[in-house]
Backbone as a chain_set.jsonl record, in Angstrom:
{"seq": "MGMLSLFPQILFLAPFSASLIRLALACVFFLMAWKHFAAPENSLRALGVLEIALSAALVLGTWTQGVALLGAARIFLDIFIPRLRVLPLSTTLLSLVMLLSLVVTGAGVFAFDLPL", "coords": {"N": [[0.846, -1.172, 0.0], [0.609, 2.185, -0.842], [1.898, 5.437, 0.114], [-0.327, 7.798, 1.461], [-1.156, 10.824, 0.039], [-1.971, 14.222, -0.413], [-1.154, 15.677, -2.635], [0.349, 13.859, -4.622], [1.843, 14.197, -6.909], [3.82, 16.074, -6.545], [5.737, 15.012, -4.915], [8.255, 14.45, -5.8], [9.754, 16.642, -5.327], [10.656, 16.574, -2.748], [13.437, 16.173, -1.939], [14.407, 18.762, -2.18], [13.517, 20.169, -0.032], [15.11, 20.411, 2.317], [17.094, 22.076, 1.352], [15.655, 24.405, 0.892], [14.928, 25.018, 3.509], [17.478, 25.517, 4.54], [18.16, 27.864, 3.092], [16.178, 29.64, 3.996], [16.826, 29.807, 6.721], [19.344, 30.929, 6.482], [18.653, 33.471, 5.632], [17.35, 34.372, 7.94], [19.474, 34.385, 9.83], [21.114, 36.252, 8.571], [19.533, 38.56, 8.735], [19.459, 38.821, 11.516], [22.174, 39.353, 11.978], [22.433, 41.767, 10.605], [20.861, 43.453, 12.193], [22.31, 43.289, 14.571], [24.74, 44.443, 13.835], [23.901, 47.016, 13.5], [23.521, 47.826, 16.056], [24.8, 49.794, 18.768], [26.542, 48.623, 20.592], [29.612, 46.957, 20.997], [29.879, 44.282, 21.71], [27.607, 43.044, 20.727], [28.073, 43.247, 18.045], [30.003, 41.337, 17.656], [28.47, 39.041, 17.81], [27.109, 39.425, 15.462], [29.085, 38.919, 13.545], [29.449, 36.164, 13.905], [26.898, 35.326, 13.127], [26.831, 36.089, 10.435], [28.759, 34.345, 9.436], [27.486, 31.889, 9.95], [25.258, 32.207, 8.3], [26.45, 32.351, 5.735], [27.625, 29.8, 5.569], [25.343, 28.211, 5.622], [24.049, 28.978, 3.25], [25.904, 28.098, 1.353], [25.948, 25.43, 1.992], [27.859, 24.046, 3.447], [29.302, 21.891, 5.797], [26.833, 21.388, 7.072], [25.288, 20.087, 9.12], [26.857, 20.426, 11.424], [27.005, 23.224, 11.452], [24.319, 23.743, 11.811], [23.961, 22.786, 14.414], [25.614, 24.593, 15.799], [24.245, 26.926, 15.159], [21.847, 26.372, 16.481], [22.729, 26.485, 19.112], [23.331, 29.183, 19.203], [20.769, 30.242, 18.869], [19.604, 29.319, 21.228], [20.861, 31.024, 23.021], [19.498, 33.392, 22.451], [16.981, 32.688, 23.373], [17.32, 32.266, 26.139], [18.653, 34.54, 27.012], [17.167, 37.248, 26.798], [17.813, 39.937, 26.066], [19.577, 39.766, 23.999], [18.085, 39.061, 21.877], [16.867, 39.876, 18.709], [14.839, 39.403, 17.043], [11.353, 38.401, 16.91], [10.08, 36.188, 19.494], [8.632, 34.038, 18.479], [9.672, 33.712, 15.881], [12.249, 33.052, 16.575], [11.903, 30.598, 17.934], [10.788, 29.026, 15.879], [12.949, 29.034, 14.125], [14.751, 27.545, 15.627], [13.528, 25.001, 15.59], [13.67, 24.484, 12.838], [16.462, 24.415, 12.486], [17.127, 22.171, 14.045], [15.815, 20.245, 12.562], [17.412, 20.212, 10.292], [19.697, 19.09, 11.375], [18.848, 16.484, 11.768], [17.894, 15.642, 9.216], [19.842, 16.321, 7.344], [21.754, 18.028, 4.735], [20.455, 18.306, 2.267], [19.833, 18.77, -1.295], [22.093, 20.441, -3.579], [24.294, 21.062, -1.925], [27.501, 21.28, -0.43], [28.276, 19.054, 1.165], [28.718, 16.23, 3.27], [26.848, 13.584, 4.694], [26.814, 13.076, 8.25]], "CA": [[0.0, 0.0, 0.0], [1.414, 3.391, -0.98], [1.7, 6.536, 1.035], [-1.425, 8.684, 1.106], [-0.711, 12.206, -0.073], [-2.931, 15.076, -1.084], [-0.566, 16.02, -3.931], [1.455, 12.923, -4.865], [2.618, 14.605, -8.081], [4.942, 16.941, -6.186], [6.637, 14.344, -3.977], [9.611, 14.429, -6.34], [10.428, 17.841, -4.831], [11.032, 16.375, -1.346], [14.857, 16.424, -1.645], [14.698, 20.19, -2.169], [12.985, 20.797, 1.178], [16.205, 20.797, 3.214], [17.764, 23.238, 0.756], [14.792, 25.557, 1.145], [15.076, 25.321, 4.937], [18.801, 26.142, 4.679], [18.116, 29.238, 2.579], [15.345, 30.445, 4.898], [17.608, 30.06, 7.931], [20.41, 31.87, 6.124], [18.024, 34.803, 5.646], [17.102, 34.732, 9.342], [20.749, 34.744, 10.455], [21.588, 37.497, 7.965], [18.745, 39.638, 9.337], [19.947, 38.987, 12.885], [23.477, 40.011, 11.899], [22.184, 43.152, 10.184], [20.377, 44.197, 13.359], [23.383, 43.38, 15.559], [25.718, 45.424, 13.361], [23.313, 48.343, 13.679], [23.535, 48.146, 17.486], [26.016, 50.524, 19.135], [27.404, 47.839, 21.474], [30.583, 46.129, 20.278], [29.669, 42.866, 22.007], [26.579, 42.541, 19.821], [28.67, 43.142, 16.713], [30.68, 40.036, 17.607], [27.424, 38.084, 17.454], [26.828, 39.651, 14.046], [30.108, 38.214, 12.761], [29.087, 34.744, 13.972], [25.679, 35.108, 12.346], [27.199, 36.164, 9.012], [29.438, 33.081, 9.116], [26.446, 30.857, 9.904], [24.45, 32.454, 7.109], [27.229, 31.972, 4.551], [27.77, 28.343, 5.544], [24.047, 27.625, 5.272], [23.798, 29.212, 1.825], [26.791, 27.225, 0.585], [25.704, 24.038, 2.331], [29.088, 23.439, 3.949], [29.231, 21.418, 7.184], [25.484, 21.832, 7.436], [24.808, 19.592, 10.403], [27.624, 21.119, 12.46], [26.559, 24.623, 11.45], [22.975, 23.749, 12.4], [24.129, 22.669, 15.868], [26.132, 25.878, 16.27], [23.126, 27.862, 15.051], [20.899, 26.069, 17.559], [23.315, 27.051, 20.332], [23.158, 30.643, 19.09], [19.346, 30.519, 19.1], [19.361, 29.125, 22.661], [21.255, 32.273, 23.681], [18.383, 34.334, 22.293], [15.845, 32.253, 24.189], [17.598, 32.389, 27.568], [19.126, 35.898, 27.297], [16.273, 38.01, 25.913], [18.366, 41.203, 25.569], [20.3, 39.475, 22.76], [17.115, 38.736, 20.831], [16.486, 40.991, 17.836], [13.66, 38.951, 16.303], [10.312, 37.922, 17.834], [10.284, 34.859, 20.065], [8.049, 33.038, 17.578], [10.658, 33.483, 14.82], [13.379, 32.38, 17.209], [11.542, 29.198, 18.186], [10.655, 28.364, 14.584], [14.311, 28.835, 13.622], [15.327, 26.425, 16.374], [12.948, 23.766, 15.046], [14.23, 24.287, 11.495], [17.86, 24.01, 12.647], [17.16, 20.785, 14.519], [15.423, 19.37, 11.451], [18.593, 20.06, 9.438], [20.6, 18.137, 12.031], [18.307, 15.137, 11.571], [17.702, 15.265, 7.81], [21.012, 16.592, 6.513], [21.846, 19.289, 3.999], [19.624, 18.365, 1.071], [20.556, 18.899, -2.559], [22.84, 21.69, -3.778], [25.139, 21.309, -0.761], [28.846, 20.707, -0.462], [28.26, 18.455, 2.486], [28.51, 14.795, 3.365], [26.14, 13.299, 5.942], [27.651, 12.578, 9.353]], "C": [[0.893, 1.237, 0.0], [1.068, 4.441, 0.066], [0.541, 7.406, 0.542], [-0.921, 10.121, 1.12], [-1.755, 12.995, -0.838], [-2.451, 15.445, -2.49], [0.612, 15.094, -4.228], [2.333, 13.327, -6.048], [3.84, 15.443, -7.702], [5.909, 16.299, -5.189], [8.07, 14.277, -4.496], [10.415, 15.647, -5.873], [10.924, 17.699, -3.39], [12.516, 16.601, -1.072], [15.222, 17.909, -1.579], [14.261, 20.872, -0.871], [14.094, 21.241, 2.126], [16.961, 22.003, 2.665], [16.957, 24.511, 0.991], [14.876, 25.989, 2.612], [16.414, 26.014, 5.186], [18.777, 27.603, 4.242], [17.279, 30.154, 3.477], [16.103, 30.781, 6.182], [18.756, 31.022, 7.664], [19.867, 33.296, 6.122], [17.78, 35.279, 7.076], [18.404, 35.167, 10.012], [21.32, 36.034, 9.865], [20.842, 38.697, 8.548], [19.182, 39.897, 10.779], [21.28, 39.732, 12.888], [23.312, 41.484, 11.543], [21.765, 44.002, 11.387], [21.454, 44.317, 14.433], [24.46, 44.367, 15.126], [25.197, 46.851, 13.532], [23.329, 48.778, 15.141], [24.851, 48.839, 17.85], [26.991, 49.723, 20.005], [28.331, 46.945, 20.66], [30.376, 44.644, 20.528], [28.613, 42.261, 21.083], [27.104, 42.431, 18.394], [29.436, 41.834, 16.566], [29.673, 38.935, 17.274], [27.073, 38.209, 15.978], [27.82, 38.938, 13.15], [29.807, 36.715, 12.744], [27.876, 34.459, 13.093], [25.934, 35.21, 10.843], [27.878, 34.866, 8.586], [28.432, 31.936, 9.021], [25.611, 30.992, 8.636], [25.178, 32.004, 5.846], [27.367, 30.458, 4.443], [26.457, 27.665, 5.172], [23.726, 27.822, 3.794], [24.633, 28.252, 0.983], [26.539, 25.746, 0.854], [26.954, 23.323, 2.798], [28.933, 23.106, 5.425], [27.864, 21.711, 7.793], [25.046, 21.347, 8.807], [25.561, 20.234, 11.568], [27.216, 22.573, 12.587], [25.171, 24.719, 12.076], [23.051, 23.61, 13.922], [24.65, 23.972, 16.468], [25.039, 26.95, 16.217], [22.092, 27.636, 16.143], [21.421, 26.609, 18.89], [23.148, 28.566, 20.348], [21.703, 31.042, 19.369], [18.992, 30.326, 20.581], [19.787, 30.357, 23.46], [20.133, 33.301, 23.604], [17.207, 33.973, 23.193], [16.095, 32.552, 25.666], [18.176, 33.745, 27.978], [18.346, 36.835, 26.376], [16.855, 39.326, 25.382], [19.172, 41.004, 24.292], [19.358, 39.289, 21.579], [16.738, 39.974, 20.032], [15.27, 40.644, 16.98], [12.612, 38.478, 17.304], [10.595, 36.497, 18.319], [9.729, 33.776, 19.148], [9.015, 32.707, 16.44], [11.85, 32.716, 15.365], [13.079, 30.902, 17.42], [11.387, 28.413, 16.885], [12.034, 28.092, 13.976], [14.984, 27.67, 14.33], [14.815, 25.091, 15.839], [13.525, 23.459, 13.664], [15.689, 23.835, 11.571], [17.964, 22.559, 13.101], [16.711, 19.815, 13.432], [16.582, 19.19, 10.478], [19.6, 19.094, 10.05], [20.148, 16.716, 11.735], [18.298, 14.732, 10.099], [18.922, 15.475, 6.936], [20.818, 17.828, 5.655], [20.899, 19.395, 2.819], [20.472, 18.477, -0.18], [21.219, 20.275, -2.632], [23.678, 22.051, -2.558], [26.498, 20.656, -0.979], [29.085, 20.018, 0.865], [28.098, 16.948, 2.361], [27.788, 14.522, 4.671], [27.091, 12.739, 6.992], [27.401, 11.117, 9.614]], "O": [[1.844, 1.31, 0.779], [0.08, 4.333, 0.793], [0.443, 7.71, -0.647], [-0.329, 10.573, 2.1], [-2.351, 12.497, -1.794], [-3.251, 15.516, -3.423], [1.763, 15.509, -4.096], [3.457, 12.841, -6.171], [4.8, 15.509, -8.47], [6.802, 16.972, -4.675], [9.0, 14.07, -3.716], [11.638, 15.668, -6.016], [11.551, 18.62, -2.867], [12.841, 17.184, -0.038], [16.237, 18.271, -0.985], [14.603, 22.032, -0.638], [14.025, 22.337, 2.682], [17.417, 22.853, 3.429], [17.523, 25.571, 1.259], [14.893, 27.182, 2.915], [16.485, 26.98, 5.945], [19.306, 28.474, 4.933], [17.638, 31.313, 3.69], [16.03, 31.908, 6.673], [19.102, 31.836, 8.52], [20.549, 34.223, 6.56], [17.981, 36.453, 7.387], [18.441, 36.197, 10.685], [21.939, 36.821, 10.581], [21.449, 39.732, 8.824], [19.266, 41.046, 11.212], [21.493, 40.632, 13.7], [23.979, 42.345, 12.117], [22.249, 45.118, 11.574], [21.515, 45.328, 15.133], [25.035, 45.058, 15.967], [25.983, 47.785, 13.692], [23.17, 49.962, 15.438], [25.9, 48.505, 17.298], [28.152, 50.11, 20.139], [27.889, 46.256, 19.741], [30.665, 43.826, 19.655], [28.716, 41.096, 20.7], [26.624, 41.603, 17.619], [29.512, 41.281, 15.469], [29.992, 38.002, 16.537], [26.774, 37.212, 15.32], [27.442, 38.408, 12.106], [29.897, 36.072, 11.699], [27.843, 33.449, 12.39], [25.315, 34.488, 10.062], [27.606, 34.346, 7.504], [28.517, 31.107, 8.115], [25.298, 29.997, 7.982], [24.589, 31.351, 4.986], [27.242, 29.896, 3.355], [26.462, 26.648, 4.478], [23.186, 26.919, 3.155], [24.137, 27.665, 0.021], [26.88, 24.9, 0.027], [27.102, 22.121, 2.574], [28.485, 23.94, 6.212], [27.769, 22.224, 8.908], [24.487, 22.122, 9.584], [24.957, 20.552, 12.593], [27.093, 23.098, 13.694], [24.88, 25.676, 12.793], [22.282, 24.251, 14.639], [24.182, 24.406, 17.521], [24.927, 27.777, 17.122], [21.523, 28.59, 16.672], [20.652, 27.127, 19.699], [22.856, 29.155, 21.389], [21.443, 32.053, 20.022], [18.182, 31.073, 21.129], [19.154, 30.699, 24.458], [19.852, 33.997, 24.58], [16.521, 34.854, 23.712], [15.203, 33.03, 26.367], [18.189, 34.072, 29.164], [18.819, 37.176, 25.292], [16.42, 39.789, 24.328], [19.428, 41.968, 23.57], [19.777, 39.35, 20.423], [16.341, 40.993, 20.597], [14.738, 41.501, 16.275], [12.956, 38.18, 18.447], [11.259, 35.713, 17.641], [10.31, 32.695, 19.056], [9.158, 31.541, 16.074], [12.394, 31.836, 14.697], [13.913, 30.049, 17.118], [11.81, 27.26, 16.802], [12.255, 27.037, 13.382], [15.707, 26.894, 13.706], [15.594, 24.156, 15.657], [13.833, 22.307, 13.358], [16.107, 22.968, 10.804], [18.797, 21.805, 12.597], [17.182, 18.678, 13.388], [16.723, 18.117, 9.891], [20.28, 18.362, 9.329], [20.975, 15.84, 11.478], [18.656, 13.602, 9.767], [19.025, 14.857, 5.876], [19.854, 18.576, 5.82], [20.571, 20.509, 2.408], [21.689, 18.299, -0.131], [20.924, 21.159, -1.828], [23.763, 23.224, -2.193], [26.614, 19.617, -1.629], [30.006, 20.374, 1.601], [27.423, 16.457, 1.456], [28.085, 15.169, 5.675], [28.042, 12.025, 6.674], [28.017, 10.534, 10.507]]}, "num_chains": 1, "name": "protein.A"}
């Protein structure tokens, strides 16, 4: 018995889902970095450098699972230290779920990554 799906014709696009998640997270980290660079505090600019590196690695698909774990640690900082948070809590929590899904599923297509 086959899998029940509302739109079985588009199941061939499933391998692209992780790539789409990677690109969406790269946009989130880039936006976070942009806001941290705009902050007058130098300590927040250091977070911006980390977020730019995370964003670039996610776009390129390099070391995706390791980068996703590092990104999850960065997101946990936002959850437990609210003054570091520049995005709404809902966006932060959704980003955490997306990062953890990348750890489990891998990088997807268009990545320079090998599964762990």
